C-alpha positions in Angstrom: 0.1 0.3 -0.1 1.3 3.3 -1.1 -0.2 6.7 0.4 0.7 10.2 0.1 1.3 12.9 2.9 -2.6 13.2 3.3 -2.7 9.7 4.4 -4.8 9.2 1.0 -4.2 5.8 -0.6 -2.9 5.7 -3.7 -2.4 2.1 -4.6 -3.2 -1.4 -2.8 -1.9 -4.9 -3.6 -2.6 -8.2 -2.1 -1.8 -11.6 -2.7 -3.4 -14.5 -1.2 -1.5 -17.7 0.2 -2.1 -21.5 1.2 -1.3 -22.6 4.9 2.2 -24.0 5.3 3.4 -27.6 7.0 5.4 -25.5 9.4 2.4 -23.3 10.7 2.2 -25.5 13.9 5.8 -24.0 14.8 5.5 -20.3 13.3 2.1 -19.5 15.0 4.2 -20.3 18.2 7.8 -18.6 17.8 6.3 -15.4 15.3 3.6 -13.1 15.2 1.4 -14.0 12.0 1.9 -10.7 10.0 4.7 -8.5 9.9 4.6 -4.6 9.2 6.9 -2.0 7.6 6.8 1.3 6.6 9.1 3.4 4.5 9.3 7.1 3.7 8.8 8.3 0.2 11.4 11.3 -0.1 12.6 12.7 -3.1 15.1 15.7 -3.6 12.9 17.8 -6.1 10.0 17.7 -3.4 11.8 18.3 -0.7 9.5 20.8 0.9 7.1 18.4 1.2 5.9 15.2 3.7 7.0 12.5 1.8 4.3 10.1 1.3 4.6 6.5 2.8 5.3 2.9 1.7 3.4 0.1 3.3 4.6 -3.8 3.1 3.0 -6.6 5.1 4.7 -10.0 4.9 3.0 -13.3 6.2 5.9 -14.7 8.3 4.8 -18.3 7.8 5.4 -17.7 4.1 8.4 -16.2 4.7 10.1 -18.2 7.0 8.8 -21.7 4.9 12.1 -22.0 2.8 14.4 -21.8 5.4 12.6 -24.5 7.6 12.6 -26.3 4.7 16.3 -26.6 4.2 16.9 -26.7 7.6 15.3 -30.0 7.8 17.7 -31.3 5.1 20.7 -30.4 6.9 19.5 -31.3 9.9 18.6 -35.1 8.7 21.5 -35.2 6.5 24.4 -34.3 9.7 22.5 -36.4 11.7 23.1 -39.7 9.5 27.3 -38.1 9.3 27.4 -37.6 12.8 26.3 -41.3 13.3 28.5 -43.1 10.9 31.0 -40.7 12.8 30.1 -42.1 16.5 30.3 -45.4 15.2 34.0 -45.2 13.7 35.1 -43.5 16.8 33.9 -46.2 19.1 35.3 -48.5 17.1 38.4 -47.0 17.5 38.7 -46.0 20.2 37.6 -49.0 21.9 40.2 -50.8 19.9 42.7 -48.6 20.4 42.3 -47.1 24.0 39.1 -48.9 25.6 40.2 -52.6 25.4 43.6 -51.7 26.4 42.7 -49.9 29.7 40.4 -52.5 30.1 43.4 -55.3 30.3 45.4 -53.4 32.3 42.8 -52.6 34.8 41.8 -56.4 35.0 45.4 -57.0 35.7 45.3 -54.1 38.5 42.3 -55.4 40.2 44.0 -58.8 40.4 46.9 -57.3 41.8 46.9 -57.7 46.1 49.5 -55.3 47.5 51.2 -58.3 49.9 51.6 -60.8 47.3 52.4 -58.8 44.1 56.0 -58.8 44.6 56.2 -61.2 41.5 53.5 -59.4 39.2 53.4 -56.7 37.1 51.0 -54.6 35.1 51.9 -54.6 31.6 50.8 -53.8 27.9 51.3 -54.7 24.3 54.5 -53.9 22.3 52.6 -51.5 20.5 51.3 -49.4 23.5 54.8 -50.1 25.4 55.7 -46.2 24.6 52.2 -44.9 24.5 50.2 -43.1 27.4 49.4 -46.5 28.5 52.5 -47.5 28.7 53.5 -44.9 31.0 49.9 -45.9 32.9 51.5 -49.2 33.5 54.5 -48.3 34.4 53.4 -45.8 36.7 51.0 -48.3 38.3 54.1 -50.7 38.5 55.7 -48.0 40.9 52.8 -47.0 42.7 52.7 -50.9 43.7 56.3 -51.1 44.9 55.9 -48.0 47.1 52.8 -49.4 48.3 55.0 -53.0 49.2 58.0 -50.7 50.7 54.9 -48.7 52.6 53.2 -51.6 54.1 56.0 -53.1 54.8 56.9 -50.3 56.9 53.3 -50.6 57.9 54.1 -53.6 59.5 57.5 -53.0 60.9 56.0 -49.8 62.4 52.8 -51.8 63.4 55.0 -54.1 65.3 57.5 -51.7 66.8 53.9 -49.9 68.0 52.7 -53.3 69.8 56.0 -54.0 71.4 56.2 -49.9 72.5 52.4 -50.3 73.7 53.3 -53.5 75.3 56.3 -52.1 77.2 54.5 -48.9 78.0 51.0 -50.9 79.7 54.4 -53.3 81.8 56.0 -49.5 82.6 52.5 -48.0 83.7 51.3 -51.1 85.3 54.9 -51.3 87.5 54.1 -47.6 88.6 52.7 -47.0 92.2 50.0 -44.1 90.5 46.5 -44.8 89.3 46.6 -44.2 85.7 43.3 -43.5 83.2 42.7 -42.1 80.1 39.4 -41.1 78.9 37.8 -39.9 75.7 35.7 -36.7 75.1 32.9 -38.5 76.8 34.2 -39.6 79.8 34.4 -43.0 78.5 37.8 -45.1 79.8 40.4 -45.9 77.0 42.9 -47.0 78.6 44.2 -47.7 82.3 47.1 -49.4 84.0 46.4 -52.1 86.3 46.9 -50.7 89.7 43.4 -48.6 88.7 42.1 -51.8 87.5 43.0 -53.5 91.1 41.4 -50.6 93.0 38.6 -51.2 91.4 39.0 -55.5 91.9 38.4 -55.2 88.1 41.0 -55.9 84.9 41.8 -53.5 82.8 40.2 -54.7 79.5 37.0 -54.8 81.7 37.4 -51.5 82.5 38.2 -50.4 78.8 35.1 -48.4 77.2 33.2 -48.1 80.4 32.1 -44.7 81.3 34.0 -43.3 84.1 30.1 -43.3 86.8 30.0 -46.8 85.9 32.9 -47.7 87.1 33.3 -45.4 89.9 29.4 -45.4 92.1 29.9 -42.7 94.1 28.7 -39.9 91.9 29.5 -37.1 94.6 33.0 -37.6 94.0 33.0 -38.1 90.6 31.5 -34.6 90.7 35.0 -33.3 91.5 37.0 -34.8 89.3 34.2 -34.1 85.7 34.9 -30.4 87.2 38.4 -30.5 86.9 38.2 -32.4 84.0 35.9 -29.9 82.3 38.1 -27.2 83.0 41.0 -28.8 81.5 39.0 -29.5 78.7 37.9 -26.0 78.6 41.3 -24.3 78.7 43.9 -27.2 77.0 46.4 -26.9 80.4 47.2 -29.1 82.4 45.7 -28.7 86.3 46.4 -30.9 89.7 44.1 -31.9 92.4 45.8 -31.6 95.6 44.1 -33.6 98.0 40.7 -35.2 97.6 38.8 -38.5 98.6 38.5 -41.5 96.3 36.3 -44.5 97.8 37.0 -47.8 96.7 34.0 -50.5 96.0 34.2 -51.7 99.9 33.5 -48.0 100.7 37.2 -48.0 102.1 37.8 -44.1 101.8 41.7 -43.5 100.1 43.5 -39.8 99.9 44.7 -39.0 96.5 46.3 -36.1 94.9 45.8 -36.1 90.7 47.3 -34.5 87.7 45.2 -33.8 84.8 46.3 -33.3 81.6 45.4 -33.0 77.7 46.7 -35.0 75.0 45.9 -36.9 71.6 45.4 -40.2 71.7 45.3 -41.3 67.3 44.5 -38.0 66.6 40.9 -37.9 69.1 41.2 -35.4 72.0 41.7 -36.8 75.1 41.9 -37.1 78.8 45.3 -38.7 81.1 44.7 -38.8 84.9 47.8 -40.0 86.9 46.4 -40.3 90.6 48.5 -40.5 93.4 47.6 -42.0 96.7 48.2 -40.0 99.5 46.5 -41.8 102.7 50.2 -42.4 104.2 51.4 -39.0 103.7 48.4 -37.8 104.8 48.5 -39.5 108.3 52.0 -38.5 108.1 51.2 -35.2 107.7 48.5 -35.4 110.6 50.8 -36.7 112.9 53.0 -33.9 112.4 50.5 -31.4 112.3 48.9 -32.9 115.4 52.8 -32.5 116.6 52.8 -29.1 115.8 49.9 -28.2 117.6 50.4 -30.9 120.4 52.0 -31.3 123.5 54.3 -34.4 123.0 54.1 -35.8 126.5 50.5 -35.3 127.6 48.5 -34.8 123.9 47.3 -31.5 124.8 47.4 -28.6 122.7 50.2 -26.4 122.9 51.0 -23.2 122.5 50.5 -22.6 118.8 47.4 -24.1 119.0 46.0 -22.7 122.3 46.8 -18.8 120.3 45.2 -19.7 117.6 42.1 -20.8 119.4 42.2 -17.9 121.8 42.1 -15.6 118.8 39.2 -16.9 117.9 37.8 -16.5 120.7 38.7 -13.0 121.1 37.4 -11.7 117.7 33.9 -13.6 118.7 33.7 -12.1 122.2 34.3 -9.1 120.6 31.1 -9.8 117.9 28.7 -11.4 120.8 29.6 -9.2 123.8 30.4 -12.4 125.9 32.8 -12.5 128.7 35.5 -16.0 128.5 38.1 -16.8 131.0 41.5 -17.8 130.9 43.6 -19.6 133.4 46.9 -19.3 133.9 47.7 -23.0 135.8 51.3 -23.3 137.6 52.0 -27.2 139.6 53.2 -26.5 143.3 56.2 -28.6 144.3 56.4 -30.2 141.1 60.3 -29.1 140.4 60.6 -31.2 143.8 58.8 -34.3 142.9 60.5 -34.2 139.6 64.3 -33.8 141.0 63.4 -36.3 144.3 62.2 -39.1 142.2 63.4 -38.2 138.6 62.2 -37.6 135.5 59.9 -40.9 134.7 57.5 -39.9 137.6 57.5 -36.5 137.1 56.2 -37.2 133.2 53.5 -39.8 134.7 52.4 -37.2 137.0 52.2 -34.0 134.1 49.9 -37.1 132.1 47.9 -37.5 135.3 47.4 -33.3 135.5 46.6 -33.2 132.2 43.8 -35.9 132.6 42.3 -34.0 135.4 42.2 -30.8 134.2 40.5 -32.3 131.1 37.9 -33.8 132.7 36.9 -31.0 135.0 36.2 -28.4 132.1 33.5 -28.2 129.4 33.8 -30.1 125.7 34.1 -26.8 124.4 37.0 -25.5 126.5 40.6 -26.0 125.9 43.4 -27.6 128.2 46.4 -26.5 127.0 50.3 -27.5 128.7 52.8 -24.4 127.6 56.2 -26.8 129.2 57.1 -27.7 132.2 54.6 -27.4 134.5 52.6 -25.0 133.4 48.9 -25.7 131.5 46.8 -23.2 130.4 42.7 -23.6 130.3 40.6 -21.5 127.5 37.1 -21.3 129.1 34.6 -20.0 126.3 30.5 -19.3 126.0 30.1 -18.1 129.1 28.1 -15.2 129.9 27.4 -11.4 129.1 27.2 -10.4 132.3 30.9 -10.2 133.5 29.8 -10.9 137.3 28.1 -14.0 136.9 31.2 -14.9 134.4 33.6 -14.4 138.0 31.4 -16.6 139.9 31.5 -19.2 137.6 35.2 -19.0 137.3 35.6 -19.1 141.2 33.7 -22.1 141.2 35.5 -23.9 138.3 39.4 -22.8 140.1 37.5 -24.2 143.7 37.0 -27.7 141.8 40.0 -27.9 140.5 42.3 -26.9 143.3 40.7 -29.3 145.2 41.1 -32.2 142.2 44.9 -31.1 142.2 45.0 -31.0 146.2 43.7 -34.7 146.8 46.9 -37.7 146.4 47.7 -39.2 142.7 48.6 -42.3 142.5 51.9 -42.6 140.1 53.8 -46.0 140.2 54.3 -46.6 144.0 54.2 -43.0 144.7 51.2 -41.3 146.8 51.7 -38.0 145.4 49.9 -33.7 146.5 51.3 -31.2 144.7 48.6 -28.4 144.6 48.6 -25.7 141.9 48.4 -21.8 141.5 45.9 -20.1 139.4 45.9 -16.9 137.7 42.5 -16.0 135.9 41.9 -13.2 133.1 38.6 -12.7 132.1 38.1 -11.0 129.1 37.9 -8.9 126.3 39.4 -6.1 128.0 39.7 -3.2 125.7 42.8 -3.1 123.1 44.7 -6.1 124.6 46.0 -8.9 122.7 46.6 -12.6 123.0 49.9 -11.9 124.2 48.5 -9.4 126.8 46.0 -11.6 128.1 48.9 -14.2 128.4 51.2 -12.0 129.9 48.1 -11.4 132.3 47.1 -14.3 133.3 50.7 -15.2 134.3 51.4 -12.1 136.4 47.9 -13.4 138.2 49.2 -16.6 138.6 52.6 -15.6 140.1 50.5 -12.9 142.6 48.5 -16.3 143.7 52.0 -18.2 144.3 52.9 -15.3 145.9 50.2 -15.3 148.4 50.5 -18.8 149.8 50.2 -21.2 147.1 46.9 -23.6 146.2 45.1 -20.8 145.4 44.0 -18.4 142.6 43.8 -15.0 141.6 42.1 -12.8 139.4 44.1 -9.9 136.9 43.6 -6.6 138.3 46.0 -3.6 137.0 47.6 -3.0 140.1 49.7 -6.6 139.0 51.0 -5.4 135.7 52.5 -2.5 138.0 54.3 -4.8 139.9 55.4 -6.3 136.7 56.4 -3.7 135.0 58.4 -2.7 138.1 60.1 -5.8 137.8 60.3 -5.7 134.5 62.4 -2.6 134.5 64.5 -3.9 137.6 65.5 -6.7 135.1 66.4 -4.5 132.7 68.5 -2.3 135.2 70.0 -5.5 136.1 71.2 -6.6 132.6 72.9 -3.0 132.5 74.4 -3.8 135.9 75.8 -7.0 134.7 77.2 -5.7 131.5 78.7 -2.3 132.9 80.0 -4.2 136.3 78.4 -2.0 138.5 77.8 -5.1 141.3 80.3 -5.0 144.1 81.7 -7.9 146.3 82.1 -6.6 150.1 83.8 -9.1 152.8 82.8 -9.7 155.9 85.2 -11.7 158.4 84.7 -15.0 160.4 86.3 -15.2 163.5 87.0 -17.8 166.0 86.4 -17.3 169.6 90.0 -16.0 169.9 89.4 -13.1 167.1 91.4 -15.3 164.7 90.0 -14.6 161.1 89.0 -18.0 159.6 87.7 -16.7 156.2 85.3 -14.5 155.0 81.9 -14.6 153.3 81.6 -12.7 150.1 78.1 -10.3 150.2 77.2 -8.8 146.8 76.2 -5.2 146.5 74.5 -3.3 143.3 76.2 0.2 143.3 73.7 2.1 141.2 74.9 5.0 139.2 72.2 7.3 140.3 70.3 5.5 143.3 73.6 4.4 145.2 73.9 1.2 146.9 71.1 -1.3 146.6 70.3 -3.8 149.5 70.6 -7.3 148.2 67.0 -8.0 149.8 65.8 -5.5 146.7 67.7 -7.1 144.0 67.9 -10.4 144.5 64.3 -12.1 144.4 63.9 -10.2 140.9 67.2 -12.0 139.6 66.0 -15.5 141.1 62.6 -14.7 139.0 64.7 -13.1 135.4 67.1 -16.1 135.8 69.9 -13.5 136.0 70.9 -15.8 139.1 72.9 -17.7 136.8 75.3 -15.2 135.0 75.7 -13.3 138.4 76.5 -16.0 140.1 79.3 -16.8 137.8 79.9 -13.5 138.1 80.7 -13.2 142.0 82.3 -16.5 141.8 84.5 -15.5 139.0 85.3 -12.6 141.0 85.9 -13.9 143.7 88.4 -16.7 142.5 90.4 -13.5 141.2 90.1 -12.1 144.7 91.7 -14.7 146.4 94.8 -14.7 143.8 95.7 -10.7 143.9 95.6 -11.1 148.0 97.6 -14.0 148.0 100.1 -11.9 145.5 99.7 -9.0 148.0 100.6 -11.7 151.2 97.3 -11.1 152.5 95.4 -14.1 152.1 96.4 -16.5 154.9 96.8 -20.4 154.7 93.6 -22.1 156.1 91.1 -19.2 154.9 88.3 -19.8 153.0 86.1 -17.3 150.8 82.6 -18.2 151.5 80.3 -18.0 148.8 76.1 -18.3 148.7 75.1 -20.6 145.4 72.0 -19.9 144.4 69.1 -22.8 144.0 69.3 -22.4 139.7 72.7 -22.4 140.0 73.3 -25.1 142.3 70.5 -27.4 140.1 72.5 -26.8 137.2 73.7 -29.3 135.2 76.8 -28.0 133.9 77.7 -25.8 137.7 80.7 -28.6 138.7 82.4 -28.1 135.2 81.2 -24.3 135.2 83.1 -24.4 139.1 86.1 -26.6 138.1 86.7 -24.4 134.8 86.8 -21.4 136.8 89.4 -22.9 139.6 91.4 -24.3 137.2 91.7 -20.7 135.1 92.9 -18.9 138.2 94.6 -21.5 140.0 93.4 -21.9 142.9 91.9 -25.0 144.9 88.6 -25.6 145.9 89.7 -25.5 149.6 89.6 -22.0 149.4 86.1 -21.9 148.7 83.1 -22.2 151.0 80.0 -22.8 149.2 76.8 -22.2 151.2 73.8 -23.5 150.2 70.2 -22.9 152.1 68.4 -25.7 153.8 65.4 -25.0 151.3 67.7 -26.0 148.5 69.4 -28.6 150.1 66.0 -31.1 151.0 64.0 -29.8 147.7 65.5 -32.9 146.3 67.8 -34.7 148.8 68.9 -37.5 146.8 70.3 -35.2 144.0 71.9 -32.9 146.8 73.5 -35.1 148.6 75.5 -36.6 145.4 76.2 -32.9 144.2 77.4 -32.1 147.8 79.3 -35.4 147.9 81.1 -35.0 144.4 82.4 -31.3 145.6 83.6 -32.1 148.8 85.5 -35.0 146.9 86.9 -31.8 145.0 88.1 -30.3 148.5 85.3 -27.6 148.7 84.1 -26.9 152.0 80.2 -27.0 152.4 78.0 -24.6 154.6 74.1 -24.9 155.1 73.1 -21.4 155.1 70.0 -20.1 157.3 69.2 -23.5 159.2 66.1 -23.0 160.9 64.4 -21.2 158.7 63.2 -23.9 155.9 62.3 -27.6 156.7 63.5 -27.3 160.7 64.1 -30.9 160.5 67.4 -31.6 162.8 67.4 -35.0 160.8 69.0 -33.3 157.4 72.5 -32.4 159.6 73.0 -36.4 159.3 72.0 -37.0 156.1 73.7 -33.8 154.1 77.2 -34.4 153.0 78.5 -30.8 155.3 80.9 -29.5 157.2 79.4 -26.2 158.6 76.1 -25.4 159.6 74.9 -21.5 159.9 72.8 -20.3 162.5 70.1 -17.9 161.3 70.3 -14.3 162.5 66.5 -14.6 163.6 67.9 -17.2 165.8 71.1 -15.9 167.2 69.5 -12.2 168.1 67.0 -14.2 170.3 69.9 -15.5 172.4 69.9 -14.8 176.0 66.2 -14.1 175.7 65.1 -17.7 176.9 62.8 -18.0 173.8 62.1 -20.9 171.9 65.2 -20.1 169.9 67.9 -20.9 172.4 66.8 -24.2 172.7 66.6 -24.7 169.1 70.5 -23.0 168.5 71.3 -25.6 171.5 69.6 -28.7 170.1 71.7 -27.7 167.0 74.6 -27.4 168.7 74.2 -30.7 170.3 73.7 -32.5 167.0 76.4 -30.6 164.6 78.5 -31.5 167.5 77.6 -35.2 167.1 78.3 -35.1 163.9 81.9 -33.2 164.0 80.5 -30.4 162.3 81.2 -26.6 163.1 78.6 -24.3 163.9 79.0 -20.3 162.7 76.6 -17.9 164.4 76.0 -15.2 161.8 74.3 -12.0 163.2 76.5 -11.3 166.2 75.4 -7.9 167.0 76.1 -7.5 170.6 78.4 -9.1 173.6 76.1 -10.9 175.2 75.0 -12.5 171.6 78.5 -13.7 171.5 78.7 -14.6 174.7 75.1 -16.7 174.5 76.6 -18.9 171.2 80.2 -19.2 172.7 78.4 -21.2 176.0 75.9 -23.2 173.4 78.8 -24.4 171.4 79.1 -22.0 168.2 82.7 -22.0 166.9 82.7 -19.3 164.2 81.0 -15.5 164.8 80.0 -13.2 162.2 78.2 -10.1 162.8 78.2 -6.2 163.1 79.5 -6.4 166.3 82.8 -8.1 165.0 83.2 -5.9 161.4 80.6 -4.8 159.2 80.9 -6.2 155.5 83.2 -3.4 153.8 84.9 -3.5 150.4 88.2 -5.2 149.5 90.5 -1.8 150.3 89.2 -1.0 153.6 89.3 -5.2 154.1 93.2 -5.5 154.2 93.6 -2.0 156.8 91.3 -3.7 159.3 92.0 -7.5 158.1 93.6 -7.9 162.3 91.3 -7.4 165.0 92.7 -5.3 167.9 94.2 -6.1 171.0 91.0 -5.2 173.0 88.8 -7.0 171.3 91.1 -9.9 171.0 90.9 -9.7 175.3 86.9 -9.4 174.9 86.6 -12.6 172.9 88.9 -14.3 174.9 87.2 -13.7 178.0 84.4 -14.7 176.6 
């Protein structure tokens, strides 16, 4: 169709057509018709709108020749490709597939362990082709596999031997060894582990640990540790836990738990060591560290721990508790006289008595020697009520300890002194409480023994005074503030027999201090021993000096007081002999004075020691006779040379008192035993006269001469003629 610029149709032509055989296909692919519009432009009519040529084409008719040619091409190509495929298949089968099938058949029949005499082979024409290369590679692979299998067998054999040796090794170790997989099942264990559960190692392998160990509360602890090791990936240690056998017997174990790989799978190794015996030893050591070895009572360390807890509880609850410090009376005498064996048995009996008299929550402890402490807890918030309860308990304890205690064949009576502290006390530590209780005990002992005393602040003042005195005495010993004065001992004719060495303290600010003031402090503090050693050393040196100066006369002796602590000291004899040898004097130059109380405190020991001293040449004097046990029979039993009548008796001579009768009795007995009698404290001519009349041989006192320093003594060593005549007339 042709139309002008105005759209008027100028010409139109249509052609009819038949439906083709391919209409079924074209109508699904293309529309039925397709229209084309073409503008009709002419140069000469450029100023006029162009007309249009419209062509409408039936696509079924247009593509019919194309489809016909395509069908022909497809059929021809298909026949050609089928024939080519058949040819190629035949070619590949005879050249490749069949030789590969033969090679594969050879390969499938080979067994690596039995192929040492067989090899893969191909036909001659394929030896240089890829098939030949494949056969050669296969043969090399088989040889490599055979080598690997051989190595595997050897490795497996070595692994089996190693595993056998490992099993033998872990079966010999004393630890329990078990390996667990990630699910808690047992991979393997040693013989000790199996024996613990009365099984065989093979029986427990593969079982869950909970199936073997039926006490699941114990399993929970171990599994928690195993879980932590698995999560953290690092080993851990269980220091102490309880693991029970099937019969319920409990053991203590420590365990090392570590991760490892078991055939590339994660696993946990547990190595447990039975520490039951070590635990018993450790508990025993701990018990020994906190308990007294003799009595089994808590010692100072355990007492301090419980006292600290009690003090904290008191501060929290407002209750008052009590601390009792107990010191046995006369124990030292029993211990020294009957021996340490009897003394130890007595201490055990006392510990049983104390433990039986207190409540279950109280603590009875032994500090050492004959010192015991009782910590009494859970009393009352009313301090007055606590004091009343403690008084009742103290009376009960004193009554029990005062009764005879049977030890072997002996019936022993001891008694005790008790110091009591009620606490808590403001800002006071456990050390303060122990010191206060000790102070109260000494106060009870000073008040006559076999009693008790409650601590009060005034006691601390006395203790502080004693402490200050001890400090000053230490300084006095170090700074040589002690001086020695000498008092002559004369016979009836005024001739000097010897001197008594009397220690004095020349204080730098207080002047001369009397022995009455500082000797008790020396004894309490224990300084009496070094001071006594100093005194003996000084006296030995003084004898040497006097001898060099021509003052010392043959037959004289220097009398020295021996303290109780020094007398019972183990090395007393050796120490004395060393000092005598050091200065080159004889023991006969010394007279050792002991008190009556010291002598009879342990009569057997005293007799033995005094006999040794006398055998070495020393003169022995019994000082202050009559003030102690006052038994005249001791004059017979003790190996002594001199009896010194105490000044308290001498000063009553001539008064027709009982004291005069005592002195007369002593003089008669001493005469019978060939003992010399010294009357000390002579202050008047009358006392001198009466002392002479009743049989005293040697005299000492202010009437004759006061104790003086060494430089003054030499000037007055001889009595004047008047004094000699007075003594002679007596």
